[in-house]
N, C-alpha and C positions, 0 to 999 in steps of 0.2 A: 903633584898628585901624591896623596898619602897612601902608602902601601900598608894594608892591615897586617898586624903581627899575627902569625899563626898561633892559635890557642893551644894550650897543653891538653892533649887528649888522653894522656896516660891515666891509668886506673890502678888503685891499690885496693885489692879485695883481701883484707886480712894479710896473710902471708903470700898471697899471689899477686904478682905485679904484671900488668899488661900494658902494651904500647897504646892501645885504644880500647874503647868499651864494647866493640862489636865482635861477636863470635857466632858460630853456627851451631844450632841445637842438635843434640845427639839423635841419630836416626834419620836425619834429613840431609846429611852431607857425606854419607858413606864413611870411608876412611881418608877422605881428602883428595885422593888421586883422581876421582871422578870429575872433580871441578877444576883441577890444575890446568886444563887446557883453556879455560876461560879467563883466569887471572892468576897473578902471583899470590899464592896462599899466605905469603909473608905480609900481605896488606892487612890481614885480619888480626884482631887482638888475640884470638884463640880459636882453635878448632875443637869442638866436642865430638869425638868420634862415636860411631855406632856402638851400641851396647855390646860388651864382650862377656861371654859366659865361659866357664871352665872348659867344657867340651863343645865341639861344633854343633850348631843347631840349624836345621832346615827351615824352621819357622812354621807358621800355620799353613793349612791347605789353601789353595786358590779357590775362588777369588778372595783377595785380601786387601784390596783398596777400592774405594768407591768415592766418586765426586759427589759433593752435596752443594747446596746453595752457599756460596762464599766460603767453601772449605772442602775438606776431605775427611773420610773415615778410613782409618787403616787398622789392619789386624795382622801385621807382619809376623809378630810372634818372636821377636828378637833373633832373627836369622843372622848368623855370624860364623866365622871360621874357627872360633875357639881361641883360648888364651895363648896356647903355644904358637899357633900360626900368626896371631896378631903380633906377638913379640918378635918372631923371626922374620915375618914378611912385610908387615905394615909399618912398624916403628922405624926401621932403617930408612924407608922412603920419607916419612914425616919429619925425621930429624934434619933433613936438608933445608927446611924452611924456617925463616925467622919469625916464628909464631909459637905461642904456647899450645901444647897438646894436652887436652883434658880427656881422660879415659873414663867412659861411663861403664860401670860394672853392675851387672844384674844377677840375681840368684833367687832360688826358691827357698834356700835354707841359710841360716846365719853362718854355719860353718863354711859354706861356699863363698859367702861374702868375705869372710876372714881370709880364706885361702887365696882369693883373688887379690886382696889388698896386700898381703904379704909378698906375693909373687911379683907384683908390679912395683913395689916400693923401691927396688933397686934398679929398675930399668932406666937407662939413660934417655933423657928427652921428654919424660913425662912430667908435666908441670903440676897436675892435680888429679884427684879422683872425684868423679861425680857418682854418687850412690843412687842407683835407680830403685827407689822403694815405692814407685808410683806408676808402674806400667799397667795399663788397663786391659791388655789383651793376652795375659797369661792366665791359665786356669787355676794356678795355685801360686803361693808365695808372692813375690813382687809387691803388688799394691797392698796386700794384707799388712805388711810392715808399715806401710804409709798411711793406713787408716786408723791405727791405734797409737795414741801418744806414748803409751808404755813401751810397746814394741819398737816404735820409732827411736825412742831414746836408747833402748837396749842395743839395737843393731848398730846405731851410729857410735855408741860408746865402745862396743866391741871392735868395730873396724878402726876407730881412733887409736886403740891400744896396739894396733898391728901395723900402723904406717906412720911415717913422718911427713908424708905428702899432704898438702892442703886438701881438706875434705869438704866436698860440696854435697849437700843433701837435696835431692830433687823431690819437690812436693807435689802431691796430687790435689786437684781441685774437687775430687769426688768424695768430699768429707763434709761434715756438718759445720765445723769451724776450723779453717785452715790455720788460724793463729795458734791454736793448741798444738798442732803438729809442728809448726815453726818453732815454738818455744821448746818443745820436746827435743827437736833436732839440735837446737842451740845448747840445751842442757847436756845433751849427749856428747858434745864436743865438736859439732860441725863448725867449720870456719866460715862457710858461705852457704847461702840457700839459693837454689834455682827454682823458679816457679813462673808459670805452672806447666805441668804435664797436661796431656789431653783429657777431655771429658769423655765419659762413656756414652756411646750413642749407637744407633742402628739405622738400617734403611731396608725397605721392603719393595720387591718387584711386584707391582699390583697385577700384572698380567700372568705371571707364573705363580703368584701367591707364595713366594718364597723370600727368605732373607737374601739380600744381595751379597753379604759377606758369608763365606763358608763357616766362619766362627760365630755368626749371628751378630755379635757386637764388636765394636772397635773403638779406637780413639779419635774423637772429633778435634780437628785442628784447622787453622786458617783464620782469615779475617773475621769470620763469624764469632770467634771466641774472644776477640781482643778486648771489648769492654769488660767482660767478666774477668779476664786475666789482669787487666789494668787495676780493677777494683781490688782484687786479691793482693796484688803487689803493694798497693797503697796501704791496705789494712795491715799486712805483715810488717811493712816498714816501720809502722808505729808500735809494733809489738815485740821486736827483737833488737839486739844491739850488734848484730853481725851484718855484713853487706849482702845485698841481693843481686841476683842476675834475673832480669825480667824477660819473660818470653810468653808467646801466645798471640798469634795473629799479627805479629810485626811484619809489615810489608814495605814501609817507607821510612825515611828519616824522621818525618813528623811523628809517626807511630813510636819510633824509638825514643824520641825526645819526650813524649808523653810519659813513657815508663820511667825515664830518668827523673823527670819532674815529680813523679809519684813516689820516688824513693829508691828505685833501682840504681845501682852503681855501674851496671853493665847490662847489655841486652844480647839476646840471641835470636837469629832468624831461623825459621823452620820451614813450613809449607811453601813459603814464597820462593825458596831455593829451587823448587821443582818448576816453578812458573818463570822465574827470572834468575838465571844463574849468576848474574852480576849484582843481585840485590844487596848482599852484605857489604861489598865495597862501595856501592852507591850510598849506602846508609852512613858509612864512615865519612865520606865526602860531605854528605848533607848535614851531618851533625857539626862538622867543622864550619861549614858556611853559616849555620844557624848561630853558633857561638860568636863568629865574627860580626854578624849582623846585630847581635845583641850587645856587642862591646864586652863580651865575657872572655877572660884570658885563660881560664882553666875550667875543664869539664866539671870538676868537683863543686863549682859554684852553683850549678843548677840541680844537683842531685837532691831530691826532696824539697825543691824550692816552690812547689805549687802553693798558692795562697790558701790558707785554711779558712 
């Protein structure tokens, strides 16, 4: 009986090297500790931690999460303990695992982005920064940078000058042409792009005649957005020369493989983490089984391999 050789699942995203292509999307995995009782976090290619702001944030008022058909609407509002607490309390815990830690940074002003990047630049254990210029549930800043190609380039360029860490720009789908923003981020010095963030949506209680979210609108995520996310990843893959992390409704290994074939070099799980805490590790196994079944020895062979 022939034993299949294990394929090479390692990924090179510009300056960022990962053992496998599966990570957890920011905002859906806390700071990692919440999932550690389910599996060894070292099984993941990377963890994208919850967005970190300079000062602690309580987030938006309740209710701030609503289930929808095949997805959720969330308006958490970047609740987090702040930069000092993250460095002192969260990073020592995360450093014990054999996985890359990617820190998502969010801000309302360019100066705050810069301050965060400078502060995190020398913190041991941080593999990369993901710049959140696409959060749809802040009242100011955030997504405004991610809607305007000029502002996108400016903020990425400014952060790039203040950190040696690999820089990931997280793109919003709530724009006319996402490829323009992708090219602007690339021109600004981003090493990697992650896409997509959530779509802006809302939900109404017809009996109370009130919005279900206290903030009225929130970010739509889950399986319902997967076809849209997949399309945007495919388009952006043809428009830039830097690697992509695909996300948006990925729930299974088959979903992840679609994103890889469309041109993403890595993928991230999001909403599915709340439904199935083992999803990310199951996807790692599923990708490996797919490559073996296809007689493929390296993950890189299938990236962007969809027939035109």
